[in-house]
C-alpha positions in Angstrom: 0.0 0.0 0.0 1.3 3.5 -0.8 2.5 5.6 2.0 -0.2 8.3 1.6 -3.0 5.7 1.7 -1.5 4.0 4.8 -1.1 7.3 6.6 -4.7 8.1 5.8 -5.9 4.8 7.3 -3.8 5.2 10.4 -5.3 8.7 10.9 -8.8 7.2 10.6 -8.0 4.6 13.3 -6.5 7.3 15.5 -9.5 9.6 15.2 -11.8 6.6 15.7 -10.0 5.9 19.0 -9.9 9.5 20.2 -13.2 10.9 19.0 -15.3 7.9 18.0 -17.6 7.4 15.1 -20.6 9.3 16.6 -22.8 6.3 17.0 -23.6 5.9 20.7 -24.7 2.3 20.2 -21.4 1.4 18.4 -20.3 -2.2 19.1 -16.7 -1.8 17.8 -14.4 -2.2 20.8 -11.7 -0.1 19.1 -14.0 2.9 18.8 -14.3 5.9 21.1 -18.1 5.9 20.8 -18.4 2.3 22.1 -20.0 2.3 25.7 -17.3 0.2 27.2 -14.4 2.0 25.6 -11.5 2.9 27.9 -10.2 6.4 27.3 -6.5 6.8 26.4 -4.1 9.7 25.9 -2.8 10.8 22.5 0.4 8.8 22.6 -1.3 5.6 23.6 -4.0 6.2 20.8 -1.2 6.7 18.2 0.4 3.4 19.2 -2.9 1.6 19.2 -3.8 3.0 15.8 -0.6 1.5 14.4 -1.5 -1.9 15.8 -5.1 -1.7 14.4 -3.6 -0.8 11.0 -1.2 -3.8 11.1 -4.1 -6.2 12.1 -6.4 -4.7 9.4 -9.0 -4.2 12.2 -12.6 -3.1 11.7 -13.1 0.6 10.8 -16.4 2.2 11.7 -18.5 4.0 9.1 -19.3 7.6 10.1 -22.7 8.0 11.9 -25.1 10.3 10.1 -24.7 12.9 12.8 -21.0 12.9 12.2 -20.9 13.2 8.4 -19.4 16.4 7.2 -17.9 17.2 10.6 -15.5 14.5 11.7 -11.8 15.1 11.2 -11.5 11.4 11.1 -12.5 11.7 7.5 -10.2 14.3 5.9 -12.1 14.3 2.6 -15.1 15.8 4.4 -13.3 17.9 7.0 -12.8 21.0 4.9 -16.6 21.3 4.3 -18.4 23.4 6.9 -15.3 23.9 8.9 -16.7 26.9 10.7 -20.3 25.6 10.9 -21.2 24.4 14.4 -24.7 23.2 13.5 -23.3 20.6 11.1 -22.9 18.3 14.1 -26.6 18.2 14.7 -28.0 18.9 11.2 -29.0 22.4 12.3 -31.5 21.2 15.0 -29.5 22.6 17.9 -27.2 25.6 18.3 -23.9 25.4 20.3 -25.5 26.7 23.5 -28.0 23.7 23.5 -25.1 21.2 23.1 -23.4 19.8 26.1 -19.7 20.7 26.3 -18.6 17.4 24.8 -15.4 16.4 23.0 -17.2 16.5 19.7 -16.9 20.3 19.3 -14.5 21.6 16.6 -13.4 18.1 15.5 -13.4 19.4 11.9 -10.8 22.0 12.7 -7.4 21.1 11.2 -5.6 24.4 11.5 -5.9 27.5 13.6 -6.1 31.3 13.1 -5.9 33.9 15.8 -9.6 34.7 15.4 -10.6 31.0 15.7 -8.6 30.6 18.9 -10.3 33.6 20.4 -13.7 32.3 19.3 -13.2 28.9 20.9 -11.7 30.6 24.0 -14.8 32.8 24.3 -17.1 29.8 24.1 -15.0 27.9 26.7 -15.1 30.8 29.0 -18.9 30.9 28.8 -19.2 27.3 29.8 -16.1 27.3 32.0 -15.1 24.1 30.2 -11.8 24.5 28.4 -11.6 20.9 27.2 -12.7 21.7 23.6 -9.8 24.3 23.2 -7.4 21.8 24.9 -8.4 19.1 22.4 -8.0 21.5 19.4 -4.6 22.7 20.6 -3.6 19.0 21.1 -4.7 18.1 17.6 -3.2 21.1 15.8 0.0 21.5 17.7 0.8 17.8 17.5 0.5 17.7 13.7 3.2 19.3 11.5 0.7 19.5 8.6 -1.8 21.4 10.8 0.8 23.8 12.2 2.2 24.6 8.7 -1.4 25.8 7.7 -2.0 27.7 11.0 -1.7 31.4 11.7 -1.1 32.3 8.0 -0.7 35.9 6.9 -3.5 37.3 4.8 -2.6 36.6 1.2 -1.8 39.7 -0.8 -2.6 39.6 -4.5 0.0 40.2 -7.1 -0.3 42.9 -9.7 -1.1 40.4 -12.4 -4.0 39.0 -10.3 -5.4 42.4 -9.7 -5.3 43.2 -13.4 -7.1 40.0 -14.2 -9.8 40.7 -11.6 -10.2 44.2 -13.0 -10.7 42.9 -16.5 -13.4 40.5 -15.3 -15.2 43.3 -13.5 -15.6 45.2 -16.7 -17.5 42.4 -18.3 -20.0 42.2 -15.4 -23.2 44.1 -15.0 -23.6 47.0 -12.6 -24.7 44.9 -9.6 -21.8 42.5 -10.0 -19.4 45.5 -10.4 -20.6 46.8 -7.0 -20.0 43.3 -5.4 -16.6 43.1 -7.1 -15.7 46.6 -5.9 -16.6 45.6 -2.4 -14.4 42.5 -2.5 -11.7 44.7 -4.1 -11.9 47.1 -1.2 -11.6 44.2 1.2 -8.6 43.0 -0.8 -6.9 46.4 -0.5 -7.5 46.4 3.3 -5.8 43.1 3.7 -2.2 44.4 3.5 -3.1 46.9 6.2 -4.2 44.2 8.5 -1.0 42.3 8.0 1.3 45.4 8.0 2.3 44.7 11.6 3.1 41.0 10.8 6.5 39.8 11.7 9.2 41.4 13.9 9.9 45.1 13.7 13.6 44.9 14.6 16.8 44.0 12.8 16.8 47.0 10.5 20.5 46.6 9.8 19.9 43.1 8.6 16.9 44.1 6.5 18.9 46.8 4.8 21.8 44.6 3.9 20.0 41.3 3.1 16.4 42.3 2.5 13.4 41.2 4.7 12.8 37.5 5.3 9.4 36.5 3.9 7.5 33.8 5.8 3.9 32.8 5.5 3.2 32.7 9.3 1.9 35.8 11.1 4.4 35.9 14.0 2.8 38.8 15.8 -0.5 36.8 15.8 1.3 33.7 17.2 2.8 35.9 20.0 -0.6 37.3 20.9 -2.2 33.9 21.0 0.6 32.5 23.3 0.2 35.6 25.6 -3.6 34.8 26.0 -3.3 31.1 26.4 -0.2 30.4 28.4 -1.6 31.9 31.6 -4.0 28.9 31.8 -2.2 25.9 33.3 -4.4 23.3 31.7 -4.0 24.9 28.3 -0.2 25.1 28.8 -0.1 21.4 29.5 -1.8 20.9 26.1 1.1 22.7 24.4 3.6 20.5 26.3 1.9 17.2 25.4 1.4 18.2 21.8 5.1 19.0 21.5 6.1 15.6 22.8 4.0 14.0 20.2 5.0 16.4 17.4 8.8 16.3 17.7 9.5 12.6 16.7 7.3 12.9 13.6 9.0 16.1 12.5 12.4 14.6 13.1 11.3 11.6 11.0 10.0 13.9 8.2 13.2 15.9 8.0 15.5 12.9 8.2 13.8 10.6 5.7 11.3 12.5 3.6 13.1 15.8 2.8 9.9 17.7 3.5 11.5 21.2 3.6 12.5 20.9 -0.1 8.9 19.9 -1.0 7.3 22.7 1.1 9.5 25.6 2.5 6.5 26.6 4.6 7.4 23.6 6.8 9.7 26.0 8.6 6.5 27.5 10.1 6.5 24.6 12.6 9.7 25.8 14.2 8.8 29.5 14.0 5.5 28.9 15.8 6.9 26.5 18.5 9.9 28.7 19.3 7.5 31.6 20.1 6.3 29.7 23.2 7.9 31.8 26.0 7.6 28.9 28.5 9.9 26.5 26.6 12.7 27.0 29.1 10.5 26.0 32.1 11.3 22.8 33.9 8.3 20.9 32.5 9.7 21.2 28.9 13.4 20.4 29.8 12.9 16.8 30.6 11.5 15.4 27.3 9.7 17.9 25.1 12.5 20.4 24.4 15.3 17.9 23.9 13.2 16.1 21.3 12.2 19.3 19.6 15.9 20.4 19.4 16.8 17.1 17.8 14.2 17.7 15.2 15.3 21.3 14.6 18.9 20.2 14.2 17.8 18.0 11.2 16.8 21.0 9.2 18.7 21.4 5.9 21.3 24.2 5.6 19.1 26.6 3.6 16.3 26.3 6.2 18.8 26.9 9.1 20.0 30.0 7.2 16.5 31.3 6.6 15.6 30.8 10.3 18.8 32.7 11.3 17.9 35.6 9.0 14.3 35.7 10.3 15.4 35.7 14.0 18.0 38.3 13.2 15.1 40.7 12.6 13.9 40.2 16.2 14.9 42.5 19.0 17.6 41.9 21.6 15.0 40.7 24.1 13.7 38.0 21.8 17.2 36.9 20.9 18.0 36.7 24.6 14.9 34.6 25.3 15.9 32.1 22.5 19.4 31.9 23.9 18.1 31.3 27.4 15.8 28.6 26.2 18.7 26.5 24.7 21.2 27.4 27.5 18.7 26.3 30.1 18.4 22.9 28.4 22.2 22.5 28.1 22.8 23.5 31.7 20.0 21.4 33.1 21.2 18.3 31.2 24.8 18.9 32.3 24.1 19.3 36.0 21.6 16.4 36.0 24.2 13.9 34.7 27.6 12.8 35.7 29.8 13.3 32.6 33.4 12.0 32.5 35.9 10.5 30.1 33.8 7.3 30.0 30.5 9.2 29.7 31.2 12.1 27.3 28.9 15.1 27.1 29.6 14.9 23.3 27.4 11.8 23.2 24.4 13.3 24.9 21.9 13.9 22.1 20.0 16.6 24.0 23.1 18.8 24.7 24.4 18.3 21.1 21.1 19.2 19.5 20.6 22.2 21.8 24.1 23.4 20.9 23.3 23.1 17.2 20.1 25.1 17.7 22.0 27.7 19.7 24.3 28.1 16.6 21.3 29.4 14.6 20.6 32.0 17.3 24.3 32.9 17.4 24.4 33.8 13.7 21.0 35.6 14.1 22.7 37.6 16.8 25.6 38.4 14.5 23.3 39.2 11.5 21.1 41.5 13.6 24.0 43.4 15.1 26.1 46.2 13.9 27.6 44.6 10.7 30.6 45.6 8.6 30.7 43.2 5.6 32.2 45.6 3.1 35.7 46.4 4.5 37.7 43.2 4.0 41.5 42.9 3.5 42.6 41.5 0.3 44.2 38.0 0.5 48.0 37.9 0.1 49.0 37.9 -3.6 51.7 35.4 -3.1 50.7 32.1 -1.5 52.8 30.9 1.4 55.1 28.3 -0.3 54.5 24.7 0.5 57.4 22.8 1.8 59.1 20.0 0.0 58.0 17.7 2.8 54.6 17.4 1.2 55.8 14.8 -1.3 57.0 12.5 1.4 53.8 13.0 3.4 51.8 12.0 0.3 53.9 8.9 -0.1 53.3 8.0 3.5 49.6 8.6 3.1 49.7 11.6 5.4 48.7 14.4 3.1 48.3 17.6 4.9 44.9 18.4 6.4 43.5 21.9 5.9 45.9 22.5 3.0 43.5 25.1 1.7 43.5 26.9 5.1 41.4 26.5 8.2 37.8 25.3 8.0 34.8 27.6 7.8 31.4 26.8 9.3 28.9 25.8 6.5 26.1 28.0 8.0 28.5 31.0 8.0 29.2 30.3 4.3 25.5 30.0 3.6 24.7 33.3 5.3 27.7 35.0 3.7 29.0 36.6 6.9 31.7 36.0 9.5 31.6 36.6 13.3 34.4 39.2 12.8 32.1 41.2 10.5 30.0 42.1 13.6 31.2 45.1 15.6 28.4 44.9 18.2 26.0 42.0 18.3 22.4 42.3 19.5 23.4 40.7 22.8 27.0 40.0 24.0 29.0 37.1 22.7 29.6 36.1 26.4 25.9 35.2 26.7 26.5 32.3 24.4 29.2 30.7 26.6 28.0 27.9 28.8 30.3 27.5 31.8 28.9 24.2 33.2 29.4 22.6 29.8 33.0 23.9 29.7 33.7 22.3 33.1 32.6 18.8 32.0 34.0 18.9 28.5 36.9 16.5 27.9 38.9 18.7 25.6 41.4 16.1 24.4 38.5 13.9 23.2 36.6 16.8 21.7 39.7 17.9 19.8 40.0 14.4 18.4 36.4 14.5 17.1 37.1 18.0 15.7 40.1 16.7 13.6 38.5 13.4 12.5 35.3 15.1 11.4 33.0 12.1 11.5 29.2 12.4 11.6 28.9 10.0 14.5 31.0 12.1 16.9 30.1 15.7 17.6 32.8 18.2 18.6 32.0 21.4 20.5 34.9 23.0 18.7 32.6 23.2 15.7 30.5 25.6 17.8 33.3 27.7 19.4 30.8 30.4 20.6 29.7 28.1 23.5 33.3 27.7 24.7 35.2 30.1 26.9 38.7 31.4 26.0 40.4 28.9 28.4 38.7 25.9 26.8 39.4 27.1 23.2 43.0 27.9 24.2 43.4 24.3 25.3 42.0 23.1 22.0 44.5 25.3 20.2 47.3 24.0 22.5 46.5 20.4 21.5 46.5 21.4 17.8 49.8 23.1 18.1 51.5 20.2 20.0 50.2 17.6 17.6 51.5 19.6 14.7 54.9 19.9 16.4 55.0 16.2 17.0 54.0 15.6 13.4 56.8 17.9 12.1 59.3 16.1 14.4 58.2 12.7 13.1 58.4 13.9 9.4 61.9 15.2 10.1 62.9 11.8 11.6 61.6 10.0 8.5 63.5 12.4 6.2 66.7 11.7 8.1 66.2 8.0 7.6 65.1 8.1 3.9 67.4 10.8 2.6 70.2 10.7 5.1 69.7 14.3 6.2 70.8 15.6 9.6 68.2 15.1 12.3 66.8 18.5 13.3 63.5 18.0 15.1 63.3 21.5 16.6 63.2 25.1 15.4 66.6 26.0 16.8 67.6 29.6 17.3 71.1 30.4 18.6 71.3 34.1 19.2 73.6 36.7 20.8 72.0 38.7 23.5 73.4 42.0 22.1 72.6 41.1 18.5 69.3 39.4 19.1 67.3 41.0 16.2 70.0 40.5 13.6 70.6 36.9 14.6 66.9 36.0 14.8 66.0 37.8 11.6 68.7 36.1 9.5 67.8 32.6 10.9 64.0 33.0 10.5 64.3 34.5 7.1 66.4 31.5 5.9 63.8 29.1 7.4 60.9 31.0 5.8 62.5 30.9 2.4 63.9 27.3 2.5 61.3 25.4 4.4 58.5 27.3 6.2 57.2 24.1 7.7 60.1 24.3 10.1 58.3 27.2 11.8 55.7 24.6 12.9 58.4 22.8 15.0 58.8 23.4 18.7 60.9 26.4 19.4 64.3 25.9 21.0 66.3 29.0 21.9 69.9 29.2 23.1 71.7 32.4 24.1 75.3 32.2 23.1 77.7 32.0 26.1 74.9 31.2 28.6 73.9 27.9 30.2 70.2 27.2 30.2 68.2 24.3 28.7 65.1 25.7 27.0 62.1 24.0 28.6 60.1 27.1 27.8 61.7 29.7 30.0 64.5 30.6 27.6 62.0 31.1 24.8 59.9 33.4 27.1 63.0 35.6 27.6 63.8 35.5 23.9 60.3 36.8 23.0 60.5 39.5 25.7 63.9 40.8 24.4 62.8 40.7 20.8 59.7 42.7 21.6 61.6 45.2 23.7 64.1 45.7 20.9 61.7 45.8 17.9 59.2 48.2 19.6 62.0 50.6 20.7 60.9 54.0 19.4 64.6 54.7 18.4 64.4 52.0 15.8 61.4 53.7 14.2 59.4 50.6 13.1 56.5 51.7 15.2 55.2 54.9 16.5 54.1 55.2 20.2 51.1 57.2 21.4 51.7 58.5 25.0 48.0 59.0 25.6 46.9 55.5 24.7 50.2 53.6 25.5 49.7 51.8 22.1 52.1 51.2 19.1 51.2 51.7 15.5 53.1 50.9 12.3 55.3 53.8 11.2 54.4 54.6 7.5 57.8 56.2 6.9 59.9 53.5 8.5 63.3 52.9 6.9 63.3 49.2 8.0 62.8 46.6 5.2 59.8 44.4 5.0 61.8 41.5 6.5 61.8 43.2 9.9 58.0 43.5 9.9 57.8 39.9 8.7 59.9 38.9 11.7 57.6 40.6 14.2 54.7 38.8 12.5 56.5 35.5 12.8 57.3 36.3 16.5 53.6 36.9 17.2 52.7 33.7 15.5 55.4 31.7 17.3 54.3 33.1 20.7 50.7 31.8 20.1 52.1 28.5 18.7 54.5 28.0 21.7 52.0 29.2 24.3 54.0 32.3 25.3 52.6 35.7 26.3 54.1 38.8 24.8 54.2 42.3 26.1 52.9 44.0 23.0 50.5 46.9 22.9 48.6 47.2 19.7 45.2 48.8 19.1 42.3 46.3 18.4 42.3 47.2 14.7 45.6 45.3 14.3 43.9 42.1 15.4 40.8 42.8 13.3 43.1 43.3 10.3 44.9 40.0 11.1 41.4 38.4 10.9 40.8 39.9 7.5 39.0 43.1 8.2 40.1 46.6 7.1 40.4 49.5 9.5 37.5 52.1 9.3 36.7 55.5 10.9 35.4 53.8 14.0 38.8 52.1 14.6 40.5 55.5 14.9 38.9 56.0 18.3 41.2 53.3 19.6 44.3 53.8 17.5 44.4 57.6 16.8 42.0 59.1 19.4 43.0 62.8 18.8 42.4 62.4 15.0 39.2 60.5 15.7 37.8 63.3 17.8 38.7 66.0 15.2 37.0 64.0 12.4 34.0 63.4 14.7 33.7 67.1 15.4 33.9 67.7 11.6 31.0 65.3 11.0 28.9 66.9 13.8 29.7 70.6 12.9 26.5 72.5 12.3 27.9 75.5 10.5 29.3 75.8 6.9 32.3 73.4 6.8 33.7 74.8 3.5 33.7 78.5 4.6 34.6 78.0 8.3 37.2 75.3 8.1 38.7 75.7 4.6 40.1 72.2 4.4 40.6 70.2 1.2 41.0 66.5 0.2 44.8 66.9 0.7 46.2 65.9 4.1 49.6 66.4 5.7 51.7 63.8 7.5 55.1 64.1 9.2 58.1 61.8 8.5 60.7 60.7 11.0 62.6 64.0 10.7 59.6 66.2 11.2 59.2 67.1 7.5 55.6 67.5 6.2 54.4 65.0 3.5 51.3 65.8 1.5 48.9 63.2 0.3 45.8 63.6 -1.9 42.8 61.6 -0.7 41.4 62.1 -4.2 43.1 63.0 -7.4 43.7 66.7 -7.4 42.6 66.7 -3.7 44.2 70.1 -3.0 41.6 71.7 -5.2 38.6 69.8 -3.8 37.1 71.6 -0.8 35.5 69.6 2.0 31.8 70.6 2.3 28.8 69.6 4.4 27.8 67.3 1.5 31.1 65.5 1.0 32.5 65.5 4.6 31.5 61.8 5.2 33.5 60.8 2.1 36.5 62.9 3.4 36.4 61.2 6.8 36.1 57.7 5.3 39.0 58.3 2.9 41.1 59.8 5.7 40.6 56.7 7.9 41.2 54.4 4.9 44.6 56.2 4.4 45.7 56.2 8.0 44.7 52.6 8.9 45.2 50.8 5.6 46.9 52.6 2.6 49.7 54.4 4.5 50.9 51.2 6.2 49.9 48.7 3.5 53.5 47.5 2.8 54.4 47.2 6.4 51.2 45.5 7.5 51.2 43.0 4.6 54.7 41.9 5.6 53.7 41.6 9.2 50.5 39.6 8.4 52.5 37.3 6.0 54.9 36.5 8.9 52.0 35.8 11.2 50.3 33.5 8.7 53.5 31.6 8.0 53.1 30.1 11.5 49.3 30.1 11.9 48.0 29.4 8.3 47.0 25.8 9.1 45.8 26.5 12.7 42.2 26.6 13.7 43.0 30.1 15.2 40.7 32.1 13.0 37.9 29.6 13.3 37.9 29.5 17.1 38.8 33.1 18.2 37.4 36.6 17.7 39.8 39.5 17.3 39.6 40.5 21.0 40.3 36.9 22.0 43.4 36.9 19.7 44.7 39.9 21.7 44.1 37.9 24.9 46.1 34.9 23.5 49.1 37.0 22.5 49.2 39.6 25.4 47.5 37.7 28.2 45.2 39.4 30.7 46.1 42.7 32.3 44.0 41.9 35.3 46.4 40.4 38.0 44.4 38.6 40.6 47.0 37.4 43.1 44.4 36.0 45.4 43.5 33.5 42.6 47.3 32.8 42.3 47.6 32.0 46.0 44.7 29.6 45.9 46.1 27.7 42.9 49.7 27.6 44.0 51.2 24.2 45.1 54.0 23.5 47.5 57.0 21.1 47.6 60.1 20.3 49.5 58.5 20.4 52.9 56.4 23.6 52.6 52.6 23.6 52.7 50.0 26.4 52.8 50.2 26.6 56.6 54.0 27.0 56.8 55.1 30.1 58.6 57.2 31.3 55.7 54.5 30.7 53.2 52.1 32.9 55.2 54.9 35.5 55.4 55.5 35.2 51.7 51.9 35.8 50.6 51.5 38.7 53.1 54.6 40.2 51.5 53.5 39.7 47.9 50.0 41.1 48.5 51.6 44.2 50.0 53.6 44.9 46.8 52.6 47.7 44.4 51.4 46.9 40.9 54.8 47.3 39.3 56.5 45.1 41.9 53.8 42.4 41.3 54.6 42.5 37.6 58.3 42.1 38.4 57.5 39.2 40.6 55.5 37.5 37.8 58.3 38.2 35.3 60.9 36.7 37.7 58.8 33.6 38.4 57.1 32.8 35.1 59.0 34.7 32.5 56.2 37.1 31.7 54.4 39.9 33.6 51.0 39.1 32.2 48.3 36.6 33.4 47.6 33.7 31.0 44.2 33.2 29.4 41.8 32.6 32.2 43.8 34.6 34.8 46.5 33.9 37.3 44.4 31.0 38.7 45.4 29.0 35.7 49.1 29.5 36.2 49.9 26.6 38.6 52.9 28.0 40.3 55.0 25.8 42.7 56.9 27.1 45.7 59.6 24.7 46.8 61.9 24.8 49.8 65.5 25.7 49.0 67.3 24.9 52.2 67.3 26.6 55.7 67.7 30.3 56.5 70.6 31.8 54.5 71.6 35.0 52.6 70.9 33.4 49.2 68.4 35.1 47.0 65.2 33.3 45.9 65.6 31.6 42.5 63.2 30.4 39.9 62.7 28.0 37.0 60.6 30.0 34.7 60.2 27.0 32.4 58.1 25.3 35.1 56.8 28.3 37.1 58.8 27.1 40.1 60.0 29.5 42.9 62.9 28.1 45.0 62.5 29.9 48.4 65.0 29.5 51.4 63.3 29.3 54.8 64.2 32.9 55.9 64.0 33.5 59.6 62.0 36.8 59.5 59.4 38.4 57.2 61.7 41.5 56.9 64.5 39.4 55.5 62.1 37.6 53.2 60.9 40.9 51.8 64.4 42.3 51.3 65.8 39.2 49.6 62.7 38.8 47.3 62.7 42.4 46.2 66.4 42.2 45.3 65.8 39.0 43.3 62.9 40.3 41.3 64.5 43.7 40.6 67.9 42.5 39.3 66.9 39.2 37.6 67.9 38.9 34.0 69.7 36.2 31.9 70.3 32.5 32.3 73.5 32.1 34.3 74.4 29.5 36.9 72.0 29.3 39.8 
């Protein structure tokens, strides 16, 4: 039997069980009208209907009083759908009928007016069971929901012309009738003018309004009226439990969205239920519905994201809270571990996938800048000769074309970095309980393998905090280092080359830039893959095995040298304490490539740098150009001047007398003139063209004037990070946190996370004296202490609590200074007799510590 016919029969059995045939003397035991029939809920009736269909059980004929009314017979249900007297052949009106389950059985879809009509009748009799049954029937059926709450149809121009032509052929009376219906037709758009959300203007302007057939405002009004009644709310809950598996089945096996795009109405209507995050839904109903939603095809997900992006911030926050509640509830209700991974919980995975739709809606609806994108590098970064051997070994490079991109992001044509200010903060999408139970090593494995059976939360980085994402990046970097080391070992065996598993840099402390530049330039030209190896630094004439600490000092010295204003590579703004590329620098591009490589290596080797760039640098590294708004951070004085120009209420041309030619100063204080437009010195800035002037000025300052320097800098950075998931996982502000660390130094968190060795514990007298001393330090002394102990004066991603410092006993009381192993964050502390001596020895150690000599 064909599927449609089978479905039709099962529906008839279902309605026979739930509503009966209408014959009170019916003898069919499987009929709701039979006197001895035991009532059952919708789920039980559905299961029983399937059994009856399989057994080819008896099917009742409709009783005369039921014909034309019962929804058990779809071929008749459309007739007289709004005629109550059909149930009794017109002999009784609805007030004479007892409030039985037979009311509104012919109703297969709902409108706002029909809901209010039924609600009014129920209020009169104080019996809401007819409305509950209607909601149960309509909201448990995808077909019914698709047809419900439709907008009033607006006629096309062609249809209106056709109707007008017909009117001309009619007589005068018919013309009047036609004109009446025409008037009604013209009013319809007015009635639906308030349909849909009224927010997301930015999204509408850029991408156009999203057209859907459901009247969203009407759905919201209906929910507002009905959800205050507990019994009616239970009907929505039960209906959703029944609806979700069927919808999931339809989307998984029958490709229903391709056949009817209006199928999306099901999800639009259900998600308007403001009670979805309440405990009753979190157990069964919402997890099942999220699983169904996650099965939507990519075009449907994109359309839903565009629609939601037109909602206001409050609506977006409600959607976020709905999915976050489910994730949090599931996480805290279960005990997840390495044996019971949260990645394998269908409810959490499905809710996360649904949250991704809201995340992109949040981005789309925010303050978007999709136009100002940096051009890709003209010259591709050269592939190393190792590729051939890897192919022979069956280990062809993954991500050879660069890091992955989210398919939904591609479908929508936007990136998270395009959004300057989302509707709600990005932090609202982070779920901390999930981050706490996530086994990141396993999750990273699923991320790299990319199988459909295993879900990785790294594919939804918005839900992860910076610490978790940094751990994922750390695994990626370490595995790449081991891979390069293994490939090098194979090369040494196959081709007899000298074994060189590390990126070795031997530098002189007083020629650190020259030595590092020569070595890294050679590596970049000969075999850029060597930059992916683990860094190993050696200072000439000094003893110190690089377990991380020597590298930290190397980075610190390179940064100090290269950002020295005397060199002239960067300019320094005293008011902002930030550096910017010097457009008139005499240094060659290789120097800028070097600092780009250094930044990339710092991320790759998990080191923090003391660099101070404005945020626009990190935005440009992520592929965005600088615009006028970025000047507020990088060139605040210029920004304020241009802002005043834009807001000036007088005559700009007469009062300011400026042109499209600007003046810059070189290293020697000489003025350099630049035309923002051809013949700019002859084009006055007016009230009409001042926006153009400001945009061109910002374009020159942030992009054109430093194009050569920045391209070299970016090229060096990408030499190290081009195959990394860095751009996929992190936003520009998080990239800054990765490179620079946190400026917030919470020494209380450091004390709580510190471990002790060699006979010390947290209750030891000297340890108490030590922390009392450290907490009494000023901010600068605290930075020196961090520099001495860890090799950097910044807190890592996640704060000082993530540092894991160790304080170990280094003998009894003596005049020796405290010493440290910065590679391992270990402080060796003698057991000084007094707190005064401890303070004096510690301050001397942190003030004069530099270099890797003998301990």
